[in-house]
Backbone as numpy.savetxt, mean C-alpha at the origin, in Angstrom:
# Nx Ny Nz CAx CAy CAz Cx Cy Cz
0.65 -35.23 22.82 1.27 -33.90 23.21 0.96 -32.90 22.65
0.48 -31.70 22.93 0.20 -30.77 21.94 1.15 -29.52 21.62
1.55 -28.78 20.45 2.41 -28.09 20.22 2.15 -26.60 21.25
3.44 -26.57 22.10 2.91 -25.27 22.50 3.58 -23.68 22.01
3.95 -23.93 20.53 4.19 -22.65 19.94 3.18 -22.79 18.38
2.25 -21.94 18.99 0.98 -21.93 17.50 1.92 -21.23 15.92
1.22 -21.85 15.14 1.88 -21.82 13.19 1.52 -19.80 13.68
2.53 -19.62 12.93 2.55 -18.51 12.07 1.58 -17.94 11.22
0.70 -17.17 11.05 -0.40 -16.95 10.12 0.19 -16.94 8.52
-0.23 -17.21 7.62 0.19 -17.06 6.17 0.62 -15.22 5.74
1.22 -14.59 5.87 1.01 -13.10 5.68 1.08 -13.19 4.17
0.33 -12.76 3.66 0.75 -12.39 1.62 1.83 -11.55 1.90
2.30 -10.80 2.46 3.50 -9.95 2.48 4.85 -11.05 2.76
4.68 -12.17 3.36 5.73 -13.07 3.17 5.61 -13.76 2.08
4.68 -13.46 1.17 4.35 -14.56 0.42 5.35 -13.74 -1.20
5.09 -12.42 -1.09 5.36 -11.61 -2.35 6.69 -10.88 -2.12
6.95 -10.95 -1.04 7.88 -10.21 -0.65 9.04 -10.22 0.46
9.22 -11.71 0.64 9.95 -12.86 1.78 11.10 -12.10 2.41
11.76 -11.14 1.63 13.32 -10.55 1.79 13.25 -9.26 1.87
12.67 -8.37 2.37 12.65 -7.28 1.93 14.34 -6.21 2.06
14.65 -5.03 1.46 15.52 -4.36 1.73 15.10 -3.26 2.52
14.05 -2.65 2.39 13.62 -1.70 2.59 12.01 -1.81 3.27
11.72 -1.53 4.26 10.09 -1.43 4.91 9.85 -0.91 6.00
8.82 -0.62 5.77 7.90 0.47 7.02 6.62 -0.19 6.99
6.79 -0.25 8.88 5.19 -0.91 8.83 4.28 -0.14 10.02
3.25 0.23 9.68 2.31 0.89 10.88 1.26 -0.19 11.43
0.92 0.16 12.93 0.11 -0.59 13.15 -1.01 0.45 13.99
-2.37 0.57 13.83 -3.29 1.23 14.90 -4.35 0.64 15.19
-4.67 0.91 15.94 -6.37 -0.20 17.17 -7.12 1.05 16.60
-7.83 0.26 15.96 -9.22 1.08 15.40 -10.73 0.90 16.32
-11.39 1.66 16.68 -12.38 1.87 17.42 -13.56 1.44 16.16
-13.31 0.09 15.76 -14.53 -0.71 15.23 -14.43 -2.20 15.00
-14.98 -2.84 14.66 -14.72 -4.49 14.20 -13.99 -4.54 12.79
-13.64 -5.68 13.07 -12.85 -6.22 11.96 -13.82 -5.50 10.64
-15.14 -6.39 10.63 -15.51 -6.37 9.45 -15.58 -4.85 8.53
-16.31 -3.69 9.92 -16.14 -2.56 8.88 -14.57 -1.87 8.74
-13.70 -2.20 9.51 -12.19 -1.81 9.37 -11.77 -2.34 7.43
-12.22 -3.38 7.47 -11.71 -4.06 6.29 -12.14 -3.42 5.28
-13.45 -3.10 5.58 -14.44 -2.75 3.89 -13.65 -1.14 4.11
-13.49 -0.63 4.62 -12.80 0.87 4.86 -11.15 0.78 4.03
-10.59 -0.17 4.16 -9.15 -0.49 3.61 -9.56 -1.23 2.15
-10.33 -1.93 1.91 -10.54 -2.20 0.82 -11.32 -1.58 0.10
-12.20 -0.86 0.00 -13.01 -0.08 -0.30 -12.02 1.63 -0.43
-11.18 1.69 0.26 -10.58 2.91 0.12 -10.39 3.59 -0.98
-10.81 5.37 -1.09 -10.64 5.83 -2.40 -9.70 6.53 -2.04
-8.36 6.66 -3.05 -6.95 6.98 -2.83 -6.60 8.85 -2.97
-7.83 8.75 -3.92 -7.94 10.64 -4.14 -8.82 11.40 -3.10
-8.91 10.50 -1.95 -9.63 11.58 -0.78 -8.38 11.14 0.54
-7.12 10.91 0.36 -6.09 10.88 0.96 -5.31 12.09 0.79
-5.09 13.39 2.01 -4.63 14.50 2.15 -4.00 14.50 3.01
-2.53 15.35 2.46 -1.64 15.39 3.60 -0.63 16.45 2.98
-0.23 17.76 3.68 0.55 18.23 3.36 1.70 18.02 2.77
2.37 17.33 3.43 3.91 16.97 3.22 3.44 15.54 1.92
2.64 15.31 1.96 2.41 14.18 1.31 1.98 14.60 -0.48
0.70 16.14 -0.06 0.33 16.08 -2.04 1.66 17.04 -2.02
2.74 17.62 -1.36 3.78 18.34 -2.05 4.93 17.51 -2.43
5.08 16.24 -1.79 5.56 15.08 -2.68 5.46 14.87 -4.03
4.25 14.61 -3.89 3.47 14.07 -5.40 3.96 14.95 -6.38
3.33 16.41 -5.95 3.44 16.99 -6.85 5.01 17.41 -7.55
6.18 17.43 -6.52 7.47 17.57 -6.79 7.75 16.21 -7.69
7.13 14.79 -7.10 7.55 13.68 -8.06 6.71 14.21 -9.70
5.91 14.62 -9.81 5.00 14.40 -11.37 5.25 15.91 -12.00
6.78 16.77 -11.43 7.02 17.98 -12.56 7.70 17.39 -13.48
8.77 16.67 -13.29 9.41 15.95 -14.67 8.58 15.17 -15.66
7.28 14.83 -15.50 6.38 14.29 -16.01 5.62 15.53 -16.92
4.81 16.16 -15.96 4.52 17.14 -16.39 5.42 17.96 -17.77
6.19 18.47 -17.58 7.23 19.31 -18.22 7.32 18.63 -19.40
7.22 17.33 -19.61 7.79 16.08 -20.80 6.39 16.37 -21.65
5.12 16.40 -20.94 3.82 16.49 -21.58 3.14 17.75 -21.85
3.96 18.65 -21.64 3.58 19.99 -21.11 2.66 20.15 -22.98
3.16 19.66 -23.72 2.54 20.18 -25.09 1.15 19.40 -25.36
1.11 18.36 -24.45 -0.45 17.43 -24.74 -1.34 18.29 -23.79
-1.32 19.46 -22.92 -2.15 19.54 -22.18 -1.87 19.13 -20.53
-3.05 19.27 -19.71 -2.64 18.68 -18.55 -3.07 17.55 -18.22
-2.32 16.65 -17.34 -2.51 15.21 -17.11 -3.96 15.22 -16.34
-4.24 13.97 -16.86 -5.74 13.83 -16.36 -6.13 12.64 -14.95
-6.46 13.92 -14.18 -6.77 12.98 -12.58 -8.16 12.40 -12.44
-8.17 11.54 -12.36 -8.57 10.33 -11.50 -9.99 10.70 -10.68
-11.25 10.79 -10.91 -11.99 11.03 -10.09 -12.30 10.08 -8.72
-11.66 8.98 -8.70 -11.92 8.25 -8.15 -10.28 6.60 -8.34
-10.36 6.19 -6.88 -8.57 5.51 -7.42 -9.10 4.46 -6.29
-9.46 3.44 -6.18 -9.88 2.17 -5.28 -8.41 0.74 -5.78
-8.84 -0.17 -4.99 -8.02 -1.12 -4.88 -8.01 -1.52 -6.55
-9.52 -2.07 -6.66 -10.00 -2.40 -7.94 -9.55 -1.54 -9.43
-9.50 -0.50 -9.38 -9.27 0.71 -10.19 -7.58 0.29 -10.74
-6.68 0.45 -9.06 -5.36 0.30 -9.83 -5.48 -1.19 -10.73
-5.88 -2.09 -10.04 -5.82 -3.59 -10.78 -6.31 -3.58 -11.99
-7.49 -2.41 -12.13 -7.91 -2.54 -13.62 -7.04 -2.03 -14.75
-6.89 -0.76 -14.45 -6.32 0.38 -14.77 -5.28 0.82 -14.51
-3.94 0.29 -14.38 -3.16 0.92 -13.75 -2.12 -0.79 -13.87
-0.39 0.00 -13.49 0.63 -0.76 -13.52 0.36 -1.60 -12.47
-0.45 -1.14 -11.58 -0.41 -1.97 -9.94 -1.16 -3.19 -10.27
-0.81 -4.06 -9.34 -1.96 -5.94 -9.48 -2.21 -5.84 -7.74
-3.36 -6.50 -7.93 -4.11 -6.75 -6.51 -3.18 -8.25 -6.50
-2.62 -8.23 -5.95 -1.76 -9.26 -5.75 -2.18 -10.55 -5.11
-3.16 -10.30 -3.76 -3.94 -11.76 -3.29 -4.63 -11.22 -2.17
-5.29 -12.37 -2.18 -6.62 -11.44 -1.02 -7.02 -12.71 0.27
-6.96 -12.62 1.36 -7.67 -13.67 2.36 -9.14 -12.62 2.94
-9.75 -12.76 2.41 -11.09 -12.17 2.17 -11.53 -11.65 3.36
-11.89 -10.52 4.30 -12.07 -9.84 5.12 -10.90 -10.13 6.08
-9.45 -10.09 5.80 -8.75 -10.16 6.60 -7.23 -9.28 6.22
-6.69 -9.54 4.67 -5.85 -8.86 4.08 -6.14 -9.46 3.22
-5.19 -7.95 2.39 -4.78 -8.27 0.52 -3.96 -7.22 0.56
-3.29 -7.34 -0.28 -1.94 -7.11 -0.67 -2.00 -6.33 -2.58
-1.56 -5.78 -2.67 -0.87 -4.69 -4.33 0.41 -4.37 -4.21
0.84 -4.95 -5.38 2.37 -4.73 -5.96 2.56 -3.81 -7.13
3.82 -3.88 -7.10 4.28 -2.93 -8.78 5.70 -3.42 -8.59
6.24 -3.87 -9.57 7.71 -3.29 -9.47 7.82 -2.09 -10.86
9.45 -1.68 -10.37 9.44 -0.02 -10.52 11.38 0.34 -10.50
11.15 1.26 -11.22 12.44 2.09 -10.72 12.09 3.54 -10.37
12.00 3.04 -8.74 11.44 3.74 -8.30 12.16 5.18 -8.09
13.58 5.20 -7.82 14.67 6.13 -7.68 14.58 7.18 -8.93
13.72 6.90 -10.03 14.34 8.09 -10.75 12.96 9.19 -10.65
13.40 10.88 -10.93 12.44 11.33 -11.32 11.26 11.16 -12.01
11.23 10.72 -13.13 10.08 10.18 -13.55 9.81 8.23 -13.77
9.20 8.08 -12.89 9.29 6.29 -12.38 9.18 5.37 -13.52
9.80 4.64 -13.55 9.39 3.26 -14.71 8.66 2.80 -14.20
7.44 2.14 -14.36 6.73 1.04 -13.99 6.76 -0.05 -14.40
6.58 -0.68 -14.36 5.98 -2.43 -14.51 4.94 -3.21 -13.82
3.91 -3.58 -14.60 3.15 -4.42 -13.89 3.86 -5.94 -14.28
3.64 -6.36 -13.32 4.09 -7.97 -12.76 2.36 -8.54 -12.34
2.68 -9.73 -13.48 1.11 -9.93 -12.80 1.14 -11.43 -11.43
0.60 -11.51 -10.76 0.35 -12.28 -8.98 1.21 -13.59 -9.51
1.30 -14.58 -9.93 1.47 -15.53 -10.31 2.99 -15.30 -10.35
3.66 -14.42 -11.20 4.89 -14.12 -11.26 5.52 -13.37 -10.77
4.99 -12.70 -9.70 5.31 -11.70 -8.53 6.15 -12.18 -7.88
6.62 -12.87 -7.55 7.57 -13.38 -6.02 8.75 -13.78 -6.51
8.84 -14.23 -7.91 9.61 -15.00 -8.93 10.67 -13.81 -9.55
9.37 -12.65 -9.62 9.88 -11.67 -10.67 12.10 -10.89 -9.96
12.38 -10.92 -10.88 14.15 -10.53 -10.55 15.06 -10.55 -11.96
14.00 -9.27 -12.99 15.13 -8.74 -13.72 15.85 -7.61 -13.37
16.95 -7.41 -13.74 17.77 -6.89 -12.89 17.27 -4.75 -13.39
17.52 -3.87 -12.07 17.01 -2.77 -12.78 15.95 -2.56 -11.94
15.19 -3.15 -11.49 14.28 -3.07 -10.72 14.21 -3.54 -9.07
12.96 -2.98 -8.97 12.59 -2.79 -7.16 11.30 -3.52 -7.41
10.82 -4.52 -6.51 9.20 -4.54 -6.04 8.87 -3.87 -5.01
7.73 -3.35 -5.13 7.50 -2.87 -4.16 5.87 -3.53 -3.57
5.66 -3.83 -2.28 4.44 -4.58 -1.72 4.27 -3.80 -0.83
2.79 -3.59 -1.07 1.85 -2.76 0.35 0.71 -4.10 0.60
0.49 -4.39 2.11 -0.78 -5.03 2.33 -1.22 -4.60 3.56
-2.50 -4.36 3.74 -3.31 -4.00 4.54 -3.88 -5.35 5.43
-3.59 -5.51 6.12 -3.99 -6.72 7.49 -4.83 -5.81 8.54
-5.98 -6.86 8.61 -6.71 -6.30 9.86 -7.40 -7.52 10.98
-6.90 -7.38 12.07 -7.39 -8.66 12.99 -8.30 -8.10 14.20
-8.80 -9.61 14.71 -9.86 -8.72 15.83 -8.73 -8.04 17.18
-9.29 -7.52 17.90 -8.60 -6.52 18.87 -9.40 -6.45 20.02
-9.56 -7.68 21.12 -10.64 -7.31 22.06 -12.16 -7.58 21.52
-13.32 -7.03 21.88 -14.38 -7.64 21.57 -15.10 -6.79 20.63
-14.66 -4.94 20.58 -14.98 -4.26 20.14 -14.01 -3.28 18.70
-13.13 -3.48 18.82 -11.88 -3.42 18.17 -10.88 -3.83 17.38
-10.32 -3.51 16.17 -9.57 -4.37 15.30 -8.12 -3.62 15.38
-7.34 -4.21 14.84 -5.72 -3.90 14.64 -5.31 -4.02 13.31
-5.33 -2.90 12.94 -4.74 -2.51 11.33 -3.22 -2.37 11.34
-2.89 -3.23 10.22 -1.60 -3.21 9.95 -1.48 -3.23 8.67
-0.58 -1.86 8.18 -0.01 -1.52 6.93 1.13 -1.64 6.89
1.78 -2.48 5.65 3.07 -3.37 5.42 3.84 -2.90 4.42
4.49 -2.20 4.35 5.41 -1.66 2.95 6.41 -2.27 3.11
6.74 -2.98 1.91 8.11 -3.21 1.52 8.21 -3.21 0.29
10.04 -3.15 -0.06 10.62 -2.89 -0.89 11.74 -3.75 -0.97
11.86 -4.55 -2.19 12.56 -5.85 -2.56 12.92 -5.65 -3.97
14.79 -5.38 -3.63 15.70 -4.65 -4.94 16.09 -6.29 -5.61
16.09 -5.81 -7.20 16.74 -7.44 -7.76 17.94 -7.44 -8.31
18.94 -6.60 -7.65 20.50 -6.61 -7.99 20.98 -5.69 -7.06
22.19 -5.72 -7.09 22.90 -4.98 -6.04 23.00 -3.26 -6.65
23.57 -3.11 -7.29 23.06 -2.10 -8.54 21.98 -1.21 -8.21
20.63 -1.64 -8.12 19.51 -1.05 -7.93 19.32 -0.67 -6.24
19.92 -1.16 -5.48 19.77 -1.40 -4.38 20.55 -0.39 -4.04
21.85 0.17 -4.61 22.48 1.44 -4.30 21.53 2.75 -4.43
21.11 2.06 -5.80 20.28 3.49 -6.18 19.12 4.04 -5.31
18.51 2.51 -4.55 17.63 2.88 -4.30 17.86 3.33 -2.65
18.72 3.11 -2.07 19.37 3.51 -0.70 19.36 5.12 -0.77
20.20 5.36 -1.71 20.45 6.79 -1.66 18.69 7.64 -2.19
18.27 6.95 -2.72 16.78 7.25 -2.43 15.92 7.30 -1.26
16.47 6.58 -0.83 15.45 6.28 0.23 15.89 7.19 1.80
16.96 7.35 1.35 17.35 8.34 2.50 16.45 9.91 2.73
16.42 10.52 1.29 15.63 11.85 1.26 13.88 10.70 1.23
13.32 9.87 0.98 12.09 9.61 0.69 11.53 8.95 1.78
12.02 8.36 2.69 11.62 8.01 4.01 10.67 8.49 4.92
11.18 9.86 5.07 10.35 10.60 5.76 8.99 10.65 4.89
8.78 11.38 3.49 7.65 11.33 3.06 7.03 9.72 2.98
7.71 8.87 2.81 6.72 7.52 3.04 6.02 7.33 4.41
6.94 7.88 5.38 6.32 7.80 6.47 5.16 8.49 6.97
5.12 9.44 6.38 3.75 10.38 6.63 2.60 9.87 5.45
2.98 9.36 4.22 1.87 8.90 3.39 1.28 7.20 4.70
1.80 6.67 5.20 1.77 5.90 6.05 0.82 6.25 6.81
0.99 7.38 7.74 0.10 7.72 8.67 -0.82 8.12 8.51
-0.93 8.94 6.78 -2.03 9.68 6.32 -3.28 8.66 6.21
-2.35 7.54 5.51 -3.37 6.36 5.00 -4.30 5.86 6.23
-3.10 5.17 7.60 -3.82 4.81 8.67 -4.81 5.30 8.59
-4.91 6.90 9.56 -5.62 7.55 9.58 -7.37 7.66 9.15
-6.79 7.74 8.14 -8.23 7.69 6.85 -8.84 6.77 7.09
-8.22 5.38 6.63 -9.04 4.14 6.71 -9.64 4.28 8.42
-8.88 4.80 9.25 -9.69 4.13 10.70 -10.70 5.47 10.66
-10.26 6.37 10.49 -11.55 7.27 10.36 -13.05 6.77 9.92
-12.94 5.88 8.75 -13.86 5.78 7.37 -14.39 4.17 8.25
-13.46 3.40 9.07 -14.23 2.45 9.40 -14.87 2.56 10.65
-14.78 3.90 11.51 -15.09 4.51 12.48 -16.95 5.04 12.81
-16.84 5.93 11.12 -17.96 6.20 10.75 -18.89 4.99 10.22
-18.25 3.58 9.46 -19.13 2.34 9.03 -19.81 2.17 10.36
-18.66 2.09 11.72 -19.11 1.14 12.49 -20.69 2.18 12.95
-20.44 3.42 13.37 -21.28 4.28 13.78 -23.03 3.92 13.40
-22.60 3.96 11.91 -23.72 3.86 10.84 -24.37 2.53 11.35
-23.57 2.02 11.36 -24.40 0.26 11.34 -25.06 0.18 12.72
-24.32 0.84 13.82 -24.85 0.75 15.05 -26.21 1.45 14.93
-25.99 2.55 14.26 -26.97 3.51 14.41 -28.43 2.82 13.66
-28.11 2.04 12.63 -29.06 1.64 11.66 -30.40 1.06 12.53
-31.86 1.32 12.41 -32.64 1.31 12.94 -32.67 -0.61 11.83
-33.24 -1.30 13.18 -33.70 -2.83 12.90 -34.47 -3.07 11.32
């Protein structure tokens, strides 16, 4: 007898944030095959992300740090910022990857503060990390086939808190930040989709 209920895929987001307190999920059908869509997400340069709402939010969030560091000159802005750059040069970590299908990045922090306190947590320790006073943010990018020539892109962001006090603080923050987070999700997905379409068109047009 065969099992009529197929086994659910092993999602990285369930491994690193199985019980989220806050979440956002965005799905998009992309006019490009899985290969091009995954490459567009994996090689995404975050400095290419442009959104009026998102840009304003980022600048407001940076003001306290700029004021604190005003005597040391303007902050340096990266000219390129990919997932690998985040993993090697910031508090963010590449938590895991199913090559060609899905990857996850994550960081711990006190996200509700005007100047965020970031905390790098290694992938092997991330799921079990429970030090009070922090939240854990996990963002996964998943790509699945959708028909013959399309793909389904999913960006899943989850926040899991480590104690009730932090949950209360983040909940107050989330009431204000949620619209901006949605705008960031939308811009992120649209940027990846456009890059995937451009890659697919270039591959199709390339002479043999």
